[in-house]
N, C-alpha and C positions, 0 to 999 in steps of 0.2 A: 719832810718835804711833801707838798701836796701831790696827789696823783696827776694833776694836770701838768705840774712842773716836771715830774719825772717822765711823763710821756714826751714832753718837749725835749728833754735831755736825750731820750732814746732816739728821737728823730734826728737830732743833730750829731749823734755820737760818731757817725762815719767820717766826720770832718777832722777828727783828731787821731793822732798816731797811737798805736798800742805801746804801752810803757816797756813791754818786753823787748822792743826794738831799740830802745834808747840805751846806749852803752854807759851812760852816766848813772843809770839806775841798776843797782846790783843786789838789793835786798828788799824785803817787805817794808822795812823802816824807811829806806830811801824812796820806795814807791809812795808811801804815805806822804813823805815830805813833798814830793813832786805833785801829787794829787792836791795836797793842801795849797801849794803855791798856785796851781792853776785855779782851784776853787776860789782863792782870794782875788783872782782876776776875773771872777764871774764866768768861769768855764763850766757849762752845764754838764758836759761829759764827766769831768773830774768830780763834781758834786754827786752825780749818780753813782760813780764807781765807789766813792766813800760810803754812800748809803748801802749799796749792795754788799760791800765788804763787811760792814759792822751791824747791819740791821738785825740779823739773827741773834747775835750775842746781846745786843741792846734790848731786844724784845724778851729774851730769856731772863735778863736781870729784872726788867719791869714786871714780868709775869710772876717771878718769885717774890719780889718785894710787895706786890699788890695782892698777895694771897690767892693767886691762881685765877684771877678775874681776866679772862682772855680779852674781852672788849676794852676794858680799861687799860690793860697792858698795851694793846695796839694803839689806843688813843694817846697814852702818855709817851710811848716810843716816838710817835709822829711829832708830838709836841717837842720832845727833846731834840729831834733832828732839826726841826724848824728853828728852835732857839740856837742850836749850834751853828747853823749856816747863816743866821742873821748876825752872829758874832764872829764868824770865821776870820774876818780881817783883824780881829783883836787877838787871835791866836798867835803867840810869839814863838812857839816851838820850844819852850823851856822844858816841857814834858812831851811825851809821845801823844800823837793825836788821839789814839784810842783811850788813853788815860783821861785826857781832857773831855772827850765825848762821854765816857762812862760816868764821870763826875756830874755832868749835866743830866744824864739819865737818872742817876741816883737822887739828885736834888729835886728833880721833877717828880719822882715817885714819893719822896718824903713830903713834898708839898701836898700831893694828892692824898697821902695818908692823913695828914693833919686836917685837910679839908673834910675828909670822910669822917674823922673823929668828931669834929665840930658839928657836922651834920647829924651824927648819931646822938650827940648830947642834946640837940634841940628836939629831935623827933622820936627818939627811943622811948621816953616815958609815954608818949601818946600811943605807941604801937604795942606796948607790953600786954595790954588787956586782950587785944586781938590775937597776939601771938600765943598766949596761954591756951586759948580755945582751939588753936590750930596745931599745937605741938604734937598731940597724940597721933593725929592723922598724918602729919608731914613726916614724922619720924619713921613711919613705915613706907610712905610713898617715895622717899628720897633714895631708897635702896633699889637698884635695878634687879629685875628678875634674873637669877642665875641660870645659865644654860645647863643642859642635862649633864655636861661633863665637868661642871665646876662644883666646888665644895661650898655649900651655903655658909657653913661656919667660918671658913677661910675668908669668904667675901665680907662677912660682917666684921671679922676681926681686922681686916685690912682697912676698912672704912673707919673703924673705931680708932685705929692707930693714927690714921691721917688726921682725924679730928683732934686727937690728943696732942699731936705734934703742933697743929695750928694753935691750939689753946696755949701751949707752953711758949711758943714763939711770941704770942701776943702779950705774955707777961714780961718779956724783956724790954729794956729801954730801946728807943728807936736806933740808937747808935749800936748797941750790942746786937740787935737783930740784924741790922744791915751788915755788920762786919761778919757775923756768923754765916749769913746767907752767901756773901761774896766768897768766903773761904771754903765752906763745905759744898755748896751747891754749884758754884761757878769756878772753884779751884784756883782762885787768885792767890798769889803769894802775899806774904805780909807786906813786902815792899810795894807791891801793886796796890793793895788796899790802902796803904798809907798815902800813896800818891792820889788815888781816886777820891779819898775822903778828906784829903788835906790834913792828915794827922801824923804825929810822930809814930814811928814803928813800935816803940815801947807802949804807947797808948793803945794801939791796935791789939797788941799781944795781951794786954791787961783785960780789955773788953772781951776778947775772944775767949780767954781763960774763964772769966766770970760767966759768960753766956753758956759755955760748955758745961760748967759745973751745975748751973741751974737746970739745963736740959737733961743732963745725966741723972740728977736727983729726982726730977719730976717724972721721968720716963723709966725709972728703975724697975717698976713692975713689969715692963715689957721685956727688959733684958734678963729678968729672972725666970721668964716662962720657958 
């Protein structure tokens, strides 16, 4: 949702009752259903509540899937919410709202990754020569100065491990990487991942197993230290 729309929702929120006072609402799932029902009737307070309830988790998924790019994660999270509330009247309640929403977040991020890859394919050859000249300097500049209480070797090793993990993750297929991230970094169950990605649970397990094997094999040197 746009900042302007959310500001409007906050201004109007006093006009609506707190769900905790509604005897028909007895659980978070019931609360979601009631909020969705109101949102489908263009209730700005309900839309704001759904955003506030799920924006942190949605951003965390986007951040992980987009390689830690904060600005892009924020932009794609906003895109996902805009898409969700444009389609909110199409939501039939066959799955939970958060499953439906996270599916939109994931698909938005996958589209962004594909766009980024196409962009690199066009411009990467042109940038390679410049990058070669800058590599030796940037490799030193990107490391922050350790403070007097930190261990310089530990700082370097941590950065190297982060870089190695990113490289390994990029060798996975998009589906394997997404499933691994949702399972390991966001602690979703196999059932939840299957719903979010619209896959059979057996397919999720297979991709997770293969992704785990690849990562364990390529990062074996770190576990042996």
